[in-house]
C-alpha positions in Angstrom: 7.2 -14.7 17.4 3.8 -16.1 18.1 1.6 -14.7 15.3 -1.6 -15.4 17.2 -0.2 -13.4 20.2 0.6 -10.5 18.0 -2.7 -10.5 16.2 -4.6 -10.5 19.5 -2.4 -7.8 20.9 -3.0 -5.5 18.0 -6.7 -6.2 17.8 -7.1 -5.2 21.5 -5.2 -2.0 21.0 -7.4 -0.9 18.1 -10.8 -2.0 19.2 -11.7 1.2 21.1 -10.4 3.6 18.4 -13.0 5.6 16.5 -14.0 3.9 13.3 -13.5 7.1 11.2 -9.8 6.6 11.3 -8.0 5.7 8.1 -6.4 2.4 7.3 -2.7 1.8 6.9 -1.3 -0.5 4.3 2.2 -2.1 4.6 3.9 -3.8 1.6 7.0 -6.0 1.6 7.8 -5.9 -2.1 10.3 -8.6 -3.0 11.7 -9.7 -6.3 9.8 -13.0 -6.2 7.0 -12.4 -3.6 4.8 -9.6 -2.3 3.4 -9.7 1.2 1.0 -7.1 2.5 -0.6 -6.3 5.8 -3.4 -4.0 6.8 -3.7 -1.9 10.0 -7.3 -0.7 10.6 -9.1 0.0 13.9 -11.3 -3.0 14.8 -9.7 -5.3 12.3 -7.2 -8.0 13.4 -3.7 -7.1 12.3 -2.6 -9.8 9.9 -1.2 -10.5 6.5 -3.6 -9.9 3.6 -4.8 -12.8 1.6 -4.9 -12.7 -2.2 -7.9 -13.7 -4.3 -6.9 -17.3 -4.0 -6.6 -17.0 -0.2 -2.8 -17.3 -0.2 -0.7 -15.3 2.2 1.8 -14.1 -0.4 1.5 -13.0 -3.9 4.0 -13.7 -6.7 5.7 -10.5 -7.9 4.4 -10.9 -11.4 2.2 -9.1 -13.8 1.3 -10.2 -17.3 -1.2 -10.2 -20.2 -3.0 -13.0 -21.8 -4.2 -11.3 -25.0 -6.2 -8.4 -23.5 -6.6 -9.8 -20.0 -4.2 -8.5 -17.4 -3.2 -11.0 -14.8 -1.4 -10.8 -11.4 0.4 -13.1 -9.1 0.8 -16.8 -9.9 -1.5 -16.5 -12.9 0.9 -13.9 -14.5 3.9 -16.0 -13.5 2.6 -19.1 -15.1 2.1 -17.2 -18.4 5.8 -17.1 -19.0 5.9 -20.7 -20.4 3.3 -19.8 -23.1 3.7 -16.0 -23.5 7.2 -15.3 -22.4 7.3 -11.7 -23.6 4.0 -10.9 -21.9 4.9 -12.1 -18.4 7.0 -9.6 -16.3 8.7 -11.0 -13.3 11.7 -10.0 -11.0 11.0 -6.3 -11.7 12.8 -5.3 -8.5 16.1 -5.8 -10.2 15.2 -3.0 -12.6 14.1 -0.3 -10.1 16.0 2.9 -10.6 18.9 1.5 -12.6 20.4 2.9 -15.8 19.5 1.2 -19.0 23.1 0.4 -19.8 23.8 -1.1 -16.4 24.9 -4.6 -15.4 21.4 -5.1 -13.8 19.8 -5.1 -17.2 22.1 -7.8 -18.6 21.6 -9.8 -15.4 17.8 -9.5 -15.7 18.0 -11.0 -19.2 19.1 -14.3 -17.6 16.0 -14.3 -15.4 13.3 -13.3 -17.8 12.5 -13.4 -21.5 10.8 -10.0 -21.4 12.0 -7.4 -23.9 13.7 -4.4 -22.3 13.8 -1.0 -23.9 15.4 2.3 -23.0 13.1 5.0 -21.6 13.4 8.7 -22.1 15.0 9.0 -18.6 17.7 6.4 -19.4 15.8 3.9 -17.3 14.1 0.7 -18.3 10.7 0.0 -19.9 9.4 -3.4 -20.9 7.7 -4.1 -24.2 4.7 -6.4 -24.6 4.3 -8.7 -27.7 1.8 -6.2 -29.1 4.4 -3.4 -29.0 3.0 -1.6 -25.9 5.7 -0.3 -23.6 5.4 0.1 -19.9 7.9 1.7 -17.5 9.1 -0.5 -14.7 7.5 2.1 -12.3 4.2 1.6 -14.0 4.3 -2.2 -13.9 5.2 -2.1 -10.2 2.4 0.5 -9.6 0.0 -2.0 -11.1 1.0 -4.5 -8.6 0.7 -2.0 -5.7 -2.7 -1.0 -7.1 -3.7 -4.7 -7.0 -2.6 -5.0 -3.4 -4.5 -1.7 -2.6 -7.7 -3.3 -4.0 -7.2 -6.3 -1.8 -6.7 -4.1 1.2 -9.8 -2.0 0.5 -11.9 -5.1 0.2 -10.9 -6.0 3.7 -11.0 -2.5 5.2 -14.3 -1.6 3.5 -13.0 1.8 2.8 -10.4 3.6 0.6 -6.8 3.0 1.6 -4.3 5.7 0.8 -1.4 5.6 3.2 1.3 3.0 2.6 4.7 2.0 4.0 7.0 -0.1 1.8 10.1 -2.1 2.7 13.3 -1.6 0.8 16.8 -3.2 1.1 19.2 -1.0 3.2 21.5 -0.9 0.2 19.0 0.9 -2.1 20.4 4.0 -3.6 18.5 7.3 -3.9 17.5 6.5 -7.5 16.1 3.1 -6.4 14.2 4.7 -3.5 12.8 7.3 -5.9 11.6 4.6 -8.2 9.7 2.9 -5.3 8.0 6.2 -4.4 7.2 6.9 -8.0 5.4 3.6 -8.3 3.5 4.2 -5.1 2.3 7.6 -6.3 1.3 6.2 -9.7 -0.8 3.6 -7.9 -2.8 6.3 -6.2 -1.2 5.7 -2.8 0.6 8.1 -0.5 4.1 7.2 0.9 4.0 7.3 4.7 7.6 6.1 4.8 10.1 3.6 3.3 11.6 1.3 5.9 14.7 -0.9 5.5 13.5 -4.5 5.5 16.0 -5.6 8.2 14.8 -2.8 10.4 11.2 -4.0 9.9 12.1 -7.5 11.0 13.8 -6.1 14.1 10.6 -4.2 15.0 8.6 -7.3 14.6 11.1 -9.2 16.8 10.9 -6.6 19.5 7.1 -6.3 19.6 6.6 -9.3 22.0 9.9 -9.3 23.8 11.5 -7.4 26.7 15.2 -6.6 27.1 16.2 -6.3 30.8 19.7 -6.1 29.5 20.9 -4.7 26.1 21.2 -7.4 23.4 22.8 -7.2 20.0 21.4 -9.4 17.2 22.1 -9.8 13.5 19.1 -10.0 11.2 20.2 -12.3 8.4 17.9 -11.7 5.5 18.4 -14.2 2.7 15.9 -13.1 0.1 15.4 -13.9 -3.6 17.5 -11.0 -4.9 20.1 -10.5 -2.3 21.5 -11.3 1.1 21.7 -8.5 3.6 22.5 -8.3 7.3 21.3 -5.7 9.9 23.1 -5.4 13.2 20.7 -4.2 15.8 20.9 -3.4 19.5 17.7 -3.9 21.6 17.4 -2.3 25.0 14.9 -1.0 27.5 15.2 2.7 28.0 13.6 5.0 30.6 12.5 8.4 29.3 14.1 11.5 31.0 11.4 14.1 30.1 9.0 15.9 32.4 6.4 13.9 34.3 6.3 10.4 35.4 9.2 8.3 33.9 8.2 5.8 31.2 10.1 2.9 29.7 10.1 2.0 26.1 11.9 -0.4 23.9 14.8 1.0 21.8 15.6 -0.6 18.5 18.9 0.8 17.4 20.4 -0.2 14.0 24.1 -0.1 14.2 25.2 -1.1 10.7 24.4 -3.3 7.8 26.0 -5.5 5.1 24.9 -7.0 1.8 25.6 -9.0 -1.3 23.3 -8.1 -4.2 23.9 -11.2 -6.2 23.9 -14.2 -3.9 20.2 -14.6 -3.0 17.7 -17.3 -3.9 17.4 -16.1 -7.6 21.1 -16.7 -8.1 20.6 -20.2 -6.9 17.8 -20.6 -9.4 20.2 -19.5 -12.2 22.7 -22.2 -11.2 20.0 -24.9 -11.3 18.8 -23.5 -14.6 22.2 -23.8 -16.1 22.5 -27.4 -14.9 19.1 -28.4 -16.3 19.6 -26.7 -19.6 23.1 -28.2 -20.2 21.8 -31.6 -19.2 18.9 -31.3 -21.7 21.1 -30.0 -24.5 23.8 -32.7 -24.0 21.1 -35.4 -24.1 19.4 -34.1 -27.2 22.2 -32.2 -29.0 20.1 -29.1 -29.5 20.7 -25.5 -28.4 17.6 -24.0 -26.6 19.2 -21.0 -25.1 17.6 -18.7 -27.7 14.2 -20.2 -27.4 12.2 -18.0 -24.9 9.4 -20.5 -24.2 11.8 -23.4 -23.6 14.0 -21.3 -21.3 10.9 -20.1 -19.4 9.9 -23.7 -18.8 13.3 -24.5 -17.4 13.4 -21.4 -15.2 10.1 -22.4 -13.6 11.3 -25.9 -13.1 14.6 -24.7 -11.5 12.7 -22.7 -9.0 10.5 -25.7 -8.1 13.5 -28.0 -7.7 15.3 -25.5 -5.4 12.4 -25.7 -3.0 12.4 -29.5 -3.1 16.1 -29.8 -2.6 15.8 -27.6 0.5 14.0 -30.5 2.2 15.3 -33.5 0.2 18.6 -35.0 -0.9 17.5 -35.4 -4.5 14.7 -34.4 -6.9 13.3 -35.7 -10.1 12.6 -33.2 -12.9 10.0 -33.7 -15.6 9.1 -31.1 -18.3 6.7 -32.2 -21.0 7.4 -30.7 -24.5 10.4 -28.9 -23.0 11.5 -27.9 -26.5 9.2 -28.5 -29.4 8.0 -32.1 -28.9 11.0 -33.2 -26.8 10.3 -34.0 -23.2 12.9 -33.7 -20.4 13.5 -36.3 -17.7 16.3 -35.8 -15.2 17.4 -36.3 -11.6 19.6 -34.0 -9.6 21.1 -34.5 -6.1 21.5 -31.8 -3.5 25.2 -32.3 -3.6 25.2 -31.6 -7.4 23.1 -28.5 -6.8 25.5 -27.3 -4.1 28.4 -27.9 -6.4 27.0 -25.5 -8.9 27.0 -22.8 -6.2 30.2 -23.6 -4.5 31.7 -20.2 -5.3 28.8 -18.6 -3.4 29.6 -20.2 -0.1 32.0 -17.5 1.0 29.6 -14.7 -0.3 26.8 -16.0 1.9 28.7 -14.9 5.0 30.6 -11.8 3.9 27.6 -9.6 4.9 27.9 -11.0 8.4 31.5 -9.9 8.7 30.9 -6.6 7.0 28.2 -5.3 9.5 30.4 -6.2 12.5 33.6 -4.7 11.1 31.8 -1.3 10.5 31.3 -0.9 14.2 34.3 -2.8 15.5 32.4 -5.7 17.0 32.9 -9.5 16.8 30.5 -12.5 17.0 31.2 -12.7 20.7 29.2 -9.5 21.1 26.2 -11.0 19.3 23.4 -12.7 21.1 22.0 -14.4 18.0 21.7 -14.4 14.3 18.1 -14.3 13.3 17.3 -16.0 10.0 14.6 -14.5 7.8 13.8 -14.5 4.0 12.8 -17.4 1.9 16.3 -18.4 0.9 17.3 -18.8 4.5 15.6 -22.3 4.3 18.3 -23.4 1.8 20.5 -25.9 3.6 23.8 -24.6 2.1 23.0 -21.0 3.3 22.1 -22.3 6.8 25.2 -24.4 7.0 27.4 -21.4 5.9 25.9 -19.3 8.6 26.2 -22.0 11.3 29.9 -22.6 10.4 30.6 -18.9 10.7 28.8 -17.9 13.9 28.3 -21.2 15.6 25.2 -23.3 15.5 24.1 -22.2 19.0 23.7 -18.6 17.9 21.6 -19.3 14.8 17.9 -18.5 15.6 14.8 -19.1 13.5 12.3 -17.4 15.9 10.6 -15.1 13.4 8.4 -15.9 10.5 10.8 -15.9 7.6 8.2 -14.8 5.1 6.1 -12.4 7.1 8.3 -10.8 9.8 9.2 -7.9 7.5 5.7 -7.0 6.4 4.3 -7.2 9.9 7.2 -5.1 11.2 6.6 -2.6 8.5 3.0 -2.3 9.5 3.9 -1.8 13.2 6.5 0.8 12.2 3.9 2.7 10.1 1.5 2.6 13.0 4.1 4.1 15.3 4.4 7.0 12.9 0.7 7.8 13.1 -1.3 9.0 16.1 -4.2 7.0 14.8 -2.9 3.7 16.3 -1.7 2.7 19.7 1.0 0.1 19.8 3.8 -1.0 22.1 6.1 1.9 22.8 9.1 1.2 20.5 11.6 3.8 19.3 13.5 3.1 16.2 16.9 4.5 15.2 18.1 3.5 11.7 21.3 4.3 9.8 22.3 5.0 6.2 25.0 2.9 4.8 26.7 5.1 2.2 29.2 8.0 2.4 27.4 11.1 1.2 29.6 14.0 0.0 28.9 17.6 -1.0 30.9 19.1 -3.8 31.0 22.7 -5.0 33.2 25.1 -7.0 34.7 28.1 -5.2 34.3 31.6 -6.5 37.6 32.7 -8.2 39.6 35.2 -6.2 41.2 38.2 -7.9 44.0 37.0 -10.1 43.3 33.4 -9.2 41.2 30.5 -10.3 38.3 28.5 -8.8 38.7 25.1 -7.4 36.4 22.2 -6.5 35.9 21.4 -2.9 34.5 18.0 -1.8 33.8 17.0 1.7 31.9 14.2 3.4 28.6 15.3 4.9 27.2 11.9 6.1 29.8 9.2 6.7 28.7 5.5 6.6 26.2 4.5 9.4 25.0 8.1 9.8 21.7 8.2 11.7 18.7 8.5 9.5 16.6 11.6 10.2 19.7 13.8 10.9 20.7 17.1 9.2 23.9 19.0 8.6 24.2 22.8 8.0 26.8 24.0 5.5 28.0 27.7 5.6 29.4 29.5 2.6 30.7 33.0 2.0 29.4 33.7 -1.5 28.6 36.7 -3.6 26.7 35.0 -6.5 24.6 32.0 -7.3 26.3 28.6 -7.0 25.6 24.9 -7.1 26.1 22.1 -4.6 26.5 18.6 -5.9 25.4 15.7 -3.6 27.2 12.4 -4.5 28.4 9.1 -3.1 32.0 8.8 -2.2 32.2 5.6 -4.2 30.0 4.1 -6.9 27.3 2.3 -4.8 26.8 -0.5 -7.4 28.2 -1.5 -10.8 27.4 1.0 -13.5 25.5 3.3 -11.1 26.4 6.9 -11.0 28.1 8.6 -8.0 25.9 11.6 -8.5 22.7 12.0 -6.5 21.5 15.4 -7.4 22.8 19.0 -8.0 21.1 21.9 -6.1 21.4 25.3 -7.7 21.2 28.0 -5.0 19.6 31.2 -6.5 19.1 34.7 -5.5 22.4 35.0 -3.7 23.6 38.4 -5.0 20.3 40.1 -4.3 20.1 38.7 -0.8 23.7 39.6 0.1 23.2 43.1 -1.2 20.0 43.4 0.8 21.7 42.2 4.0 24.7 44.5 3.5 22.4 47.5 3.1 20.8 46.6 6.4 24.2 46.7 8.1 25.2 43.0 8.1 29.0 43.1 8.0 29.6 39.5 7.0 26.5 37.8 5.5 26.8 34.2 4.7 24.8 31.4 3.0 23.6 28.5 5.0 22.2 25.4 3.5 20.7 22.4 5.3 21.4 18.9 4.1 18.9 16.4 5.3 19.0 12.6 5.5 15.4 11.6 5.9 14.1 8.6 7.9 13.3 7.0 4.5 16.9 7.3 3.3 16.6 10.3 1.0 19.4 12.9 0.9 18.4 16.5 -0.1 19.1 20.1 0.5 16.0 21.1 2.4 16.7 24.8 3.1 19.0 27.6 1.9 19.2 31.1 3.4 21.3 34.2 3.4 21.9 35.1 7.0 23.9 37.7 9.0 23.9 39.5 12.2 23.6 43.3 12.7 26.2 44.3 15.4 25.0 46.1 18.5 27.1 49.2 17.7 25.5 49.3 14.2 22.0 49.2 15.7 22.9 52.1 17.9 24.3 53.9 14.8 21.0 53.6 13.1 19.8 56.3 15.5 23.1 58.3 15.7 23.7 58.5 11.9 27.0 56.6 12.0 28.1 54.7 8.9 29.1 51.0 8.7 31.4 49.4 6.1 30.8 45.7 5.2 33.7 43.3 5.9 35.6 41.7 3.0 34.2 38.2 2.2 36.4 35.2 1.6 35.2 32.0 -0.2 35.2 29.1 2.1 32.8 26.5 3.6 32.4 26.0 7.3 29.9 24.2 9.6 27.5 26.0 11.7 29.6 25.2 14.8 32.4 27.4 13.4 30.3 30.6 13.2 30.6 33.3 15.9 27.9 33.6 18.5 25.2 36.2 18.1 26.4 39.7 18.5 23.0 41.3 17.8 19.9 41.0 15.6 20.0 38.1 13.1 18.5 38.7 9.7 17.7 36.0 7.2 16.5 35.9 3.5 15.3 32.7 1.9 17.0 31.6 -1.3 15.7 29.4 -4.1 16.7 25.8 -4.7 16.5 24.2 -8.1 17.3 20.5 -8.3 18.8 18.6 -11.2 19.1 14.8 -10.7 21.8 12.5 -11.8 21.9 10.0 -14.7 18.8 8.1 -13.3 16.4 10.9 -12.4 13.0 10.2 -10.8 9.8 10.7 -12.8 8.6 14.3 -13.0 5.2 15.2 -11.6 3.8 15.4 -15.2 5.2 12.0 -16.0 3.7 10.5 -12.9 0.3 12.1 -13.6 0.3 10.8 -17.1 1.3 7.3 -15.9 -1.5 7.4 -13.2 -4.0 8.4 -15.8 -2.8 5.6 -18.1 -3.3 3.1 -15.3 -6.7 4.5 -14.5 -7.7 4.1 -18.1 -6.7 0.5 -18.2 -8.5 0.0 -14.8 -11.6 1.5 -16.2 -11.5 -0.7 -19.3 -11.0 -3.8 -17.2 -13.7 -2.7 -14.8 -16.1 -2.3 -17.6 -15.2 -5.6 -19.0 -15.5 -7.3 -15.6 -19.0 -5.8 -15.1 -20.0 -7.0 -18.5 -18.8 -10.5 -17.7 -20.6 -10.5 -14.4 -23.8 -9.3 -16.0 -23.6 -12.1 -18.6 -22.8 -14.7 -16.0 -25.7 -13.6 -13.9 -28.1 -13.7 -16.8 -26.9 -17.1 -18.0 -27.2 -18.5 -14.4 -30.7 -17.1 -14.1 -31.7 -18.7 -17.5 -30.5 -22.1 -16.4 -32.4 -21.7 -13.1 -35.7 -20.8 -14.9 -35.2 -23.6 -17.4 -34.9 -26.1 -14.5 -38.0 -24.7 -12.7 -40.1 -24.9 -15.9 -38.9 -28.3 -16.8 -39.7 -29.9 -13.4 -43.4 -30.9 -13.6 -43.6 -32.2 -10.0 -45.5 -30.2 -7.4 -42.6 -27.9 -6.6 -43.2 -24.5 -4.8 -42.6 -22.8 -8.1 -45.3 -24.7 -9.9 -47.8 -24.5 -7.0 -47.3 -20.7 -6.7 -47.5 -20.0 -10.4 -50.3 -19.9 -13.0 -50.2 -21.6 -16.4 -50.3 -18.3 -18.2 -47.4 -17.0 -16.1 -45.3 -20.1 -16.9 -46.1 -19.8 -20.6 -45.0 -16.2 -20.7 -41.8 -17.1 -18.9 -41.1 -20.0 -21.2 -41.5 -17.7 -24.3 -39.2 -15.1 -22.8 -36.7 -17.7 -21.8 -36.5 -19.2 -25.3 -36.1 -15.8 -26.9 -33.3 -14.8 -24.5 -31.5 -18.1 -25.0 -31.5 -17.6 -28.7 -30.2 -14.0 -28.2 -27.4 -15.3 -26.0 -26.3 -17.7 -28.7 -26.5 -15.3 -31.6 -25.9 -11.8 -30.3 -24.5 -11.8 -26.8 -20.9 -11.5 -27.9 -21.5 -8.1 -29.3 -23.8 -6.9 -26.6 -22.9 -4.4 -23.9 -23.5 -4.5 -20.1 -26.8 -2.6 -20.3 -28.3 -5.2 -22.6 -27.5 -8.1 -20.3 -29.0 -6.2 -17.4 -32.2 -5.4 -19.4 -32.6 -9.0 -20.4 -32.2 -10.1 -16.8 -34.6 -7.5 -15.5 -37.3 -8.5 -18.1 -37.2 -12.1 -16.9 -37.1 -11.2 -13.3 -40.2 -9.1 -13.7 -42.1 -12.2 -14.9 -41.0 -14.4 -12.1 -41.2 -11.8 -9.4 -45.0 -12.3 -8.6 -44.4 -16.1 -8.2 -41.5 -15.5 -5.9 -43.5 -13.0 -4.0 -46.3 -15.5 -3.3 -43.9 -18.2 -2.2 -42.1 -15.8 0.1 -45.3 -14.6 1.7 -46.5 -18.2 2.2 -43.1 -19.1 3.8 -43.1 -16.0 6.1 -46.8 -16.2 7.1 -46.4 -18.7 10.0 -43.6 -16.5 11.6 -45.7 -13.3 11.2 -48.8 -15.1 12.6 -46.8 -16.4 15.6 -45.5 -13.0 16.3 -48.9 -11.4 16.2 -50.4 -14.1 18.5 -47.5 -13.8 20.9 -48.2 -10.0 21.4 -52.0 -10.7 21.7 -51.3 -13.2 24.5 -48.8 -11.0 26.2 -51.2 -8.0 26.2 -54.0 -10.1 27.4 -51.9 -11.4 30.3 -50.7 -7.9 31.2 -54.3 -6.5 31.2 -55.5 -9.3 33.5 -52.7 -8.8 36.0 -52.9 -5.0 35.8 -56.6 -5.1 36.6 -56.0 -7.3 39.6 -53.2 -5.1 40.9 -55.4 -2.0 40.3 -58.0 -3.5 42.6 -55.4 -4.6 45.2 -53.7 -1.2 45.3 -57.1 0.6 45.6 -58.0 -1.5 48.6 -54.6 -1.0 50.2 -54.6 2.7 49.7 -51.4 2.6 47.6 -51.1 4.7 44.4 -51.9 2.7 41.3 -49.1 2.2 38.7 -51.6 2.2 35.8 -54.8 4.1 35.5 -58.0 2.5 34.5 -58.0 4.7 31.3 -54.6 3.3 30.3 -55.7 -0.3 30.8 -58.9 0.3 28.9 -57.0 1.9 26.0 -54.6 -1.1 25.8 -57.6 -3.5 25.9 -59.3 -1.6 23.1 -56.1 -1.8 21.0 -55.9 -5.6 21.7 -59.5 -6.3 20.7 -59.1 -4.3 17.5 -55.9 -6.2 16.6 -57.5 -9.6 17.4 -60.5 -8.8 15.3 -58.4 -7.7 12.4 -56.2 -10.7 12.6 -59.1 -13.2 12.8 -60.9 -11.6 9.8 -57.9 -11.5 7.5 -56.4 -14.8 8.4 -59.8 -16.4 7.6 -59.8 -14.6 4.2 -56.2 -15.8 3.5 -57.3 -19.4 4.1 -59.5 -19.1 1.0 -56.7 -17.9 -1.3 -55.1 -20.5 -3.6 -51.3 -20.7 -3.6 -51.2 -19.5 -7.2 -53.0 -16.2 -6.3 -51.6 -13.1 -4.7 -52.2 -13.0 -0.9 -54.9 -10.8 0.5 -52.9 -10.0 3.6 -49.2 -9.2 3.6 -46.8 -10.3 6.3 -45.3 -6.9 6.4 -48.7 -5.4 7.4 -49.2 -8.1 10.0 -45.8 -7.2 11.6 -46.6 -3.5 11.4 -49.9 -4.0 13.2 -48.3 -6.3 15.8 -45.6 -3.6 16.3 -48.2 -1.0 17.1 -49.7 -3.3 19.8 -46.2 -4.1 21.1 -45.3 -0.3 21.4 -48.6 0.3 23.3 -47.8 -2.5 25.7 -44.1 -1.5 26.2 -45.0 2.0 27.0 -47.1 0.9 29.9 -44.5 -1.7 31.0 -41.8 0.9 31.2 -43.9 3.3 33.3 -42.3 4.0 36.6 -43.9 2.8 39.9 -45.4 5.8 41.8 -44.0 6.5 45.3 -45.7 4.6 48.1 -47.4 6.2 51.0 -45.5 5.8 54.3 -48.4 4.0 56.1 -49.6 2.0 53.1 -48.8 -1.5 52.3 -46.8 -2.3 49.2 -48.9 -3.6 46.3 -47.9 -6.3 44.1 -46.1 -5.4 40.8 -47.9 -5.7 37.5 -47.6 -8.5 35.1 -44.9 -8.6 32.5 -45.3 -8.8 28.8 -43.0 -11.8 28.7 -45.7 -13.9 30.6 -44.1 -14.4 34.0 -47.5 -14.5 35.6 -49.7 -17.5 36.1 -52.6 -16.6 34.0 -51.8 -19.0 31.2 -49.2 -20.0 28.6 -48.6 -18.7 25.1 -51.0 -20.1 22.6 -49.6 -22.5 20.0 -49.9 -21.6 16.3 -53.2 -23.2 15.4 -53.5 -21.6 12.1 -51.6 -23.4 9.3 -51.6 -21.8 5.9 -50.6 -23.9 2.9 -48.9 -26.5 5.1 -48.1 -28.6 2.1 -45.1 -26.4 1.3 
């Protein structure tokens, strides 16, 4: 898609919106890179730049002693401070501590992982400080938030974040936890393939339905999204409208065949080559391994465009340098087992819905690893080269699509009318234990609630005949990933006995329990509602007035869907029930834990903010000292020397020397206030000199302005008097009265007299003395004359008499008459400046 076209399109759509509307932040959080975009009325929709003006930010955070760093600065720390540089955190989102993901992470990073109280992962710095993965990612989100606010010029709170379609509930919870800790509010989570599809549809039309595969080869994984694009006409009331339908049909993935896995293969090649050449084992040396990891990533990029690459690492291990060369064929040989895995997600997404590649219009490549030749070749071999398309920005399509999706969810923004329908890729089941029947035993009933590819945003109602409180367990049909739990959450439904008794007393013969299971647009499964419900039969309602009795029906323990229930026979009564959730082996953070984490981040932000303000105050003071030193040291006739007195320069010199001594001896232990006070003391000594110079510099402009309004007024008065005479002779009503013209003339003469007197006095004032007339006063007096003149100029022309001749119009203050030309500035004050 043409990025410039999209930017212009979005800018036009938002230009006329009220400026009070809030901004929307979109974040594409990858394991290697972060991209962000900002949607704000009046601001062109584009990718945010980081503080180095780069369009993407490395997904890294680290500490150099007490200094916290982000992006490439943090990533580069790994070679010197390997346990204080935290990268690839996406692999650790919402996973159990004893999972395969943690051992895999150990091959990517030298960071120390520790078990949290929730059985998730925290990372430990070299000083012993531990940070939960959610906290570290929240710091990165907060950094992006700060970038967005600097562009928006206001607070940014709403955010939409991309996630892989294969993310489990626990992983999605971890993302939302990080968002909240960062002080943001989750508008939605959107599957990254869906976001790319939205971006693709934004500038295209689809006269006929088209099916495309979004092939996203990212750093952490390869995923495919099968999407149908079509143009649909609305069928509601009013004039029919057309909109673009983006319908996700299915998805496929491989969690361990992305760009990072290719880095691991290159890393192994380089390390083995180094150890064979030098007969040393470096696999336990964190610094050495970090250097080789960084080099492997660099070589992968080079080999994507070249057939061979030269590797050089100085002091790779202790004092031993590394020199090597690798060919693309050697690189591809290290990843030969991945070739088939590159294309399995393509087959998977088609097989789920019974389609073939013949049904597919194109396979759209996106993601940084899609530039790797071996991945491109595997895709081309599978689908045919003619169907491979690279018509979206591989790095930015997801984040721009996420921003557009977020805008479509809000009434604050107007975008192209696109409706999105997404799916959930896992089987979701509900499991519960039946109530034991008399003389029998209970049993566990498990049924599928949402099969694979269920539409996101849908709900299912489960109906139970129960007498007492019970629990419903939500779980995956199969383990979604190695070492992950099948369990999602357990909902305890409370207040059942009381509610059933209450309904029975009111004449409900067969009260039941209904629970609503919701699959949100963001991919969260939950029991959103639970009620006891029943219907009072019509004959019982009549009996309320006749005194007849009604016996409740015998209840059986079974589960049905709402479609199986009988139609209404009378009045329906409902009683809400309580729902208490217990989460699986990887629970989200509690509200208290998130609050504590947020406060912890606020504390470190405040400390860093105070430190930053102190550094800025010191830098400002030192810069000012050097400036004064240069001014005092230059003995030529500079404006500073001309506008200053010897005593003033002497006082500044003394203060300067004392402050320089203080900077050298005491500044390291000083606080921000002391730096500001030192700066203020010096500025107060220089301020009179700067004031004189500024007045001298501004004087010609102020004088020209005053003379211009004198001349315009004089011209206006001359022509007005002529018109007054002509209009009187012709019998036409005068536009200006004589009193009005006389008043203006009086104001003009007073201004001319004042200006001549004080300009003459200012001529006698040396440059090193304060001026006797201020330019601000000159402009104010000229403004008074201007207002007087403009008031007359804007006066409407009186209606003409029917038998009178039309008089000529009065002169204009801009001097369109012929009475003269504006005077030149003949007064030069201190022209030697």
